[in-house]
C-alpha positions in Angstrom: -63.9 -12.8 -39.5 -63.2 -16.2 -40.6 -61.6 -19.4 -39.3 -58.2 -19.1 -40.8 -58.2 -15.3 -39.8 -58.8 -16.3 -36.3 -56.3 -19.0 -36.1 -53.6 -16.8 -37.5 -54.3 -14.3 -34.6 -54.2 -16.9 -32.1 -50.8 -18.1 -33.1 -49.2 -14.7 -33.2 -50.5 -14.1 -29.7 -48.9 -17.4 -28.4 -45.7 -16.2 -30.1 -45.8 -13.1 -28.0 -46.3 -14.8 -25.1 -43.4 -17.4 -25.5 -40.9 -14.7 -26.2 -42.0 -12.8 -22.9 -41.5 -15.9 -20.9 -37.6 -16.3 -22.2 -37.0 -12.9 -21.3 -34.6 -12.7 -18.1 -36.4 -11.2 -15.2 -35.6 -7.4 -14.8 -34.0 -7.0 -18.0 -34.5 -4.7 -20.5 -34.3 -4.8 -24.2 -32.3 -1.4 -24.0 -29.6 -2.9 -21.6 -26.5 -4.4 -22.8 -24.7 -7.5 -21.3 -21.8 -6.6 -19.0 -22.6 -3.2 -18.2 -23.9 -3.5 -14.7 -22.2 -1.9 -11.5 -18.8 -2.8 -11.2 -17.7 -5.4 -8.0 -14.2 -5.0 -7.0 -13.1 -7.5 -4.3 -11.2 -5.6 -1.2 -7.5 -6.1 -1.0 -5.1 -6.4 2.0 -1.5 -4.9 2.4 0.1 -5.5 5.5 3.6 -4.9 6.6 6.1 -2.7 8.4 9.4 -1.5 8.5 12.7 -1.5 10.3 12.4 -5.4 10.8 15.2 -8.0 11.2 17.9 -8.2 13.3 19.5 -11.4 14.8 20.1 -9.7 18.0 16.5 -9.9 18.8 13.1 -12.1 18.3 11.0 -9.4 18.0 10.9 -9.8 14.1 9.9 -13.2 14.7 6.9 -12.3 16.6 5.7 -9.8 13.9 6.7 -12.4 11.0 4.3 -14.9 13.1 1.6 -12.2 13.0 2.3 -12.2 9.0 1.3 -16.2 9.0 -2.3 -15.2 9.8 -2.9 -12.4 7.9 -3.6 -13.1 4.3 -2.7 -10.4 1.3 0.3 -8.4 0.0 3.0 -7.8 2.5 4.9 -4.6 2.0 8.2 -3.6 3.8 9.0 0.0 4.6 13.0 -0.5 4.4 15.8 -1.5 6.8 14.6 -4.9 6.2 18.0 -6.7 7.4 20.2 -5.4 10.2 23.1 -4.2 10.5 24.1 -3.5 7.3 22.0 -5.2 4.5 24.3 -7.8 3.6 23.9 -11.2 2.0 24.4 -12.5 5.5 21.8 -10.5 7.0 19.5 -11.1 4.8 20.1 -15.0 5.3 20.6 -15.1 8.8 18.6 -12.8 10.0 15.6 -11.7 7.6 15.1 -15.2 5.6 14.2 -17.1 8.8 11.3 -15.0 10.0 9.9 -12.6 7.3 11.4 -14.1 4.6 9.2 -17.2 4.8 6.6 -14.6 3.1 9.0 -13.7 0.2 7.0 -14.8 -2.1 4.1 -12.6 -1.7 6.4 -9.3 -0.4 6.9 -6.2 -2.1 9.6 -4.2 -0.5 11.5 -1.0 -0.4 15.0 -0.5 0.6 16.3 1.6 3.4 19.6 3.3 4.6 20.8 0.2 6.2 20.3 -1.6 2.6 22.8 1.0 1.4 25.5 -0.1 4.0 26.4 -2.6 1.3 27.5 -1.2 -2.3 24.3 0.0 -4.2 21.9 -2.2 -2.1 23.2 -5.3 -3.9 22.4 -8.0 -1.6 18.9 -6.6 -1.5 18.5 -6.2 -4.9 19.9 -9.9 -5.1 18.1 -11.2 -2.4 14.4 -10.2 -3.4 14.8 -10.5 -7.2 12.5 -9.0 -9.8 10.3 -8.1 -6.9 12.3 -5.4 -5.5 12.0 -3.6 -9.2 14.9 -2.6 -11.4 18.5 -3.6 -10.1 19.7 0.1 -8.9 16.6 2.0 -8.9 14.2 -0.2 -6.8 11.1 1.8 -7.5 8.2 0.3 -9.2 4.2 0.3 -9.1 1.6 -2.3 -9.3 -2.5 -2.3 -9.1 -4.5 -4.2 -6.7 -8.1 -4.6 -7.3 -9.1 -0.8 -7.6 -6.0 0.5 -6.1 -2.7 1.8 -7.9 0.4 1.2 -5.9 3.7 2.8 -5.9 6.8 1.7 -4.3 9.4 4.3 -3.9 13.2 4.5 -2.9 14.2 7.2 -0.8 17.8 6.2 -0.7 19.1 7.1 -4.0 21.4 9.7 -4.8 20.4 13.3 -6.0 20.0 12.8 -9.3 18.6 9.3 -8.9 15.8 10.7 -7.1 15.4 13.4 -9.9 14.8 10.6 -12.5 12.5 8.6 -9.9 10.3 11.7 -9.8 10.1 12.3 -13.2 9.4 8.1 -13.5 6.6 8.7 -10.9 5.0 11.6 -12.2 4.5 9.7 -15.9 3.5 6.6 -13.6 0.7 8.5 -12.2 -0.5 9.9 -15.3 -0.6 6.6 -16.9 -2.5 5.2 -14.1 -5.1 7.6 -13.3 -6.8 5.6 -10.6 -9.5 6.8 -8.2 -7.3 5.4 -4.9 -3.7 5.4 -5.0 -1.1 4.5 -2.4 2.6 4.9 -2.1 5.1 3.4 0.5 8.9 4.1 1.1 11.4 4.3 3.9 11.8 7.9 4.9 8.7 9.8 6.3 8.5 13.6 5.4 6.6 14.2 8.5 7.4 12.6 11.8 7.4 13.4 15.5 10.7 11.7 15.9 14.1 13.5 17.0 14.5 16.0 14.1 16.0 14.0 11.2 15.5 15.7 7.9 13.8 13.5 5.6 13.2 16.3 2.9 14.6 14.2 0.2 11.1 12.7 -0.4 9.4 15.9 -0.8 9.4 15.8 -4.3 7.9 12.4 -4.7 5.2 14.0 -2.2 4.3 16.7 -4.3 3.8 14.4 -7.3 1.5 12.4 -5.5 -0.5 15.2 -4.0 -0.8 16.8 -7.4 -2.0 13.5 -8.5 -4.7 13.3 -6.0 -2.9 10.1 -4.0 -4.6 9.2 -1.2 -2.1 7.4 1.4 1.6 7.0 2.1 3.5 4.7 4.2 6.8 4.9 5.9 9.3 3.5 8.5 12.8 5.0 9.4 11.6 6.0 13.1 11.1 2.9 15.0 7.3 3.8 16.2 3.9 4.0 15.1 2.5 7.7 14.2 -0.5 8.4 12.1 -1.1 12.1 10.4 -4.1 13.7 9.5 -4.4 14.5 5.7 -2.0 16.9 4.7 -0.1 19.0 1.8 3.4 18.4 1.4 4.1 21.8 3.2 2.2 20.2 6.6 -1.0 22.3 5.9 -4.0 20.2 7.0 -6.0 19.3 3.8 -9.2 16.9 4.5 -10.0 17.4 0.8 -6.9 16.7 -1.4 -4.4 16.0 1.3 -2.1 12.7 1.7 -2.5 10.6 4.7 0.4 9.4 6.3 1.1 6.6 8.4 5.1 6.0 9.9 5.4 2.1 11.0 8.8 1.4 11.8 7.5 -1.2 14.0 8.8 -4.2 12.4 11.2 -5.5 15.0 14.3 -3.2 15.5 14.8 -1.1 18.8 12.1 1.6 19.5 12.6 5.4 19.5 11.3 8.0 21.6 9.0 11.1 20.1 10.7 14.4 20.1 8.2 17.7 19.4 5.3 16.7 18.3 4.2 17.8 14.9 1.1 19.5 13.7 -1.7 17.2 12.3 0.0 14.0 14.3 -3.4 12.4 15.3 -1.9 9.1 17.2 1.4 7.8 18.5 2.5 4.8 19.7 6.4 4.4 21.1 7.9 1.3 22.6 5.6 -1.2 20.6 6.0 -3.7 17.5 3.2 -4.5 15.1 2.0 -4.4 11.6 -0.2 -1.8 9.7 -3.0 -3.8 7.8 -4.7 -1.8 5.1 -8.0 -3.2 3.5 -8.2 -1.4 0.1 -11.8 -1.3 -1.1 -13.3 0.6 -4.4 -13.3 4.3 -3.1 -12.4 3.5 0.2 -9.8 2.2 2.8 -9.9 0.9 6.8 -6.6 0.8 8.3 -5.6 -1.3 11.6 -2.2 -1.2 13.4 -2.0 -4.3 15.2 0.5 -5.0 18.2 2.3 -8.1 18.9 -0.2 -9.8 20.9 -3.3 -9.3 18.7 -4.5 -5.9 20.2 -5.6 -3.3 17.7 -4.3 0.0 18.9 -5.5 2.1 16.1 -8.0 1.7 13.6 -10.4 3.9 11.1 -11.6 4.7 7.8 -11.0 6.8 4.8 -12.4 7.6 1.3 -10.5 8.3 -1.7 -10.3 11.5 -3.5 
């Protein structure tokens, strides 16, 4: 072998060594950039329903809790007592929960509709309340799809909302879905009929949604995952939380429904959900900071 040939072979070996040194450790020539595991930062949702009245300072106490919890604030209706007027919002809601208005995604309750078509509610929250007169909308938080519903619409409005909901869920086939509204389909309160929300529950159940939050009854109650018919369903059921603990006078329990797991009456506080990619944790935090209920669930 002549000297020229030896030099050529040595040069090729040096080039190969240089290329190997430049390759990213652990990389494979068959791996495209950006195809690694997806990392989603957990999102926090915190809120309650049945909130502000000028007759008490309990809404001030729950608002003070919000001051120390970052995330998206959600309301489950009956935001401003007694009638959801512009004055009720300005005098009763604005000084307490109103200081978190910039990060609040609300829903209306029956007391908002004591005022014609809940007009002051829509005026106060503006675009955050969804289309005026409808009050239902959706948005994404991290890996989760979130739906805010209006349980106080007239019959035709509820049917239109259900049609919209089915299309929205079809257009956003997220692994994890959360919905919230004012009226709970299930509650161990004193026998109020909230069957107007059953159509929405059916749409959510069929789409594989995971969690439903509601207010209306002024206590805290957690249900095991169940169907819209109230049948326990650990694999596909909706887990409902009733959180009417924002500040208005508390209610007592009536007959305890099937699948009711945890109940607290005569207490005020907030529901805090941490939404992860494929799972969630919950905490019901009482005024004063005690965690009365907590747990973890996985998405369908």
